[in-house]
C-alpha positions as CSV (number, residue, x, y, z in Angstrom):
1,M,0.1,0.0,0.0
2,S,1.2,3.5,-0.7
3,A,1.2,6.2,1.7
4,E,-1.2,8.0,-0.6
5,V,-3.8,5.4,-0.4
6,G,-3.2,5.0,3.3
7,K,-4.1,8.7,3.8
8,K,-7.0,8.5,1.7
9,A,-8.3,5.7,3.9
10,L,-7.8,7.8,7.0
11,D,-9.5,10.6,5.4
12,F,-12.6,8.4,4.4
13,L,-12.7,7.0,7.9
14,V,-12.6,10.5,9.5
15,E,-15.4,11.8,7.0
16,N,-17.5,8.9,7.6
17,S,-17.0,8.2,11.3
18,G,-20.0,10.5,12.4
19,N,-19.7,11.2,16.2
20,R,-17.5,8.5,16.9
21,R,-14.3,9.8,18.5
22,N,-12.1,6.7,18.7
23,L,-11.1,5.3,15.3
24,E,-9.0,2.3,14.9
25,V,-6.7,1.3,12.1
26,D,-5.0,-2.0,12.1
27,F,-1.8,-2.7,9.8
28,F,-1.7,-6.3,9.0
29,G,-1.4,-8.7,6.1
30,G,1.5,-9.0,3.8
31,E,4.0,-8.0,6.7
32,P,3.5,-4.3,7.2
33,L,7.0,-4.1,8.5
34,M,8.2,-4.7,5.0
35,N,6.8,-1.1,4.1
36,F,7.6,0.4,7.6
37,D,8.3,3.9,6.2
38,V,4.9,4.1,4.8
39,V,3.4,2.8,8.3
40,K,5.2,5.6,10.0
41,E,4.0,8.2,7.3
42,I,0.3,7.1,7.8
43,V,0.4,7.0,11.7
44,A,2.0,10.8,11.4
45,Y,-0.8,11.8,9.2
46,G,-3.6,10.4,11.5
47,R,-2.0,12.1,14.3
48,S,-2.2,15.3,12.4
49,L,-5.9,14.8,11.7
50,E,-6.8,14.2,15.5
51,E,-6.9,17.5,17.0
52,T,-8.9,19.1,14.0
53,H,-11.4,16.7,13.8
54,D,-11.7,15.8,17.6
55,K,-10.7,12.3,16.8
56,K,-8.3,9.7,18.5
57,F,-6.7,7.2,16.2
58,R,-5.8,3.8,18.0
59,F,-3.3,2.0,15.8
60,T,-2.5,-1.7,15.6
61,L,0.4,-3.4,14.2
62,T,0.3,-7.2,13.4
63,T,3.7,-8.7,12.6
64,N,5.3,-12.0,12.4
65,G,8.3,-10.6,14.2
66,V,10.9,-11.1,11.8
67,L,11.7,-7.6,10.9
68,L,11.4,-6.3,14.6
69,N,14.4,-4.1,15.6
70,D,14.9,-1.5,18.3
71,D,13.9,1.4,16.0
72,I,10.7,-0.5,15.2
73,M,10.0,-1.5,18.8
74,E,10.5,2.2,20.0
75,F,8.1,3.4,17.5
76,A,5.5,0.6,18.3
77,N,5.8,1.4,21.9
78,K,5.2,5.2,21.2
79,E,2.5,5.0,18.5
80,M,0.8,1.5,18.6
81,D,-2.1,1.0,21.0
82,N,-1.7,-2.8,20.2
83,V,1.1,-4.9,18.7
84,V,0.1,-8.4,17.8
85,L,2.5,-11.4,16.9
86,S,1.2,-13.5,14.4
87,V,2.0,-17.1,14.6
88,D,0.3,-19.5,12.3
89,G,0.5,-22.7,14.3
90,R,3.5,-25.0,15.2
91,K,6.7,-24.5,13.5
92,E,6.1,-26.8,10.4
93,V,2.7,-25.0,9.8
94,H,3.7,-21.5,10.4
95,D,6.8,-21.9,8.1
96,Y,4.7,-23.5,5.3
97,I,2.0,-21.0,5.4
98,T,4.1,-18.0,5.6
99,A,7.4,-18.7,3.4
100,G,7.9,-22.2,2.3
101,E,11.5,-22.8,2.4
102,L,12.1,-19.8,4.7
103,E,12.1,-20.8,8.4
104,V,10.2,-17.8,9.5
105,F,9.2,-19.3,12.9
106,N,12.9,-19.6,13.8
107,L,13.9,-16.1,12.5
108,A,11.1,-14.7,14.6
109,G,12.3,-16.3,17.7
110,E,15.9,-15.0,17.0
111,T,14.5,-11.5,16.8
112,I,12.2,-11.4,19.8
113,P,14.6,-11.2,23.0
């Protein structure tokens, strides 16, 4: 997803949210951390809309954990209301579903302290 599409999605959500103050946006599917700069840009845009529209965005990040690093964890701790670690079953099932030959299950285990 491009930043432009993400920003349009937030605009649509704000414009159609009526009197709801709390709006939730979940980044998931296709491993959002592979497009982390766009995630950061969309979150910043959402924050810029909050005061002018009397809204509060709650952001969630779903990840398999492989790409987590100190910078991402710092950002997640500051900006994400929820972080979900996605595991698709036991090791053999998870690796087959997520990457075939790549042992994602073990990579995530090495990344997470």
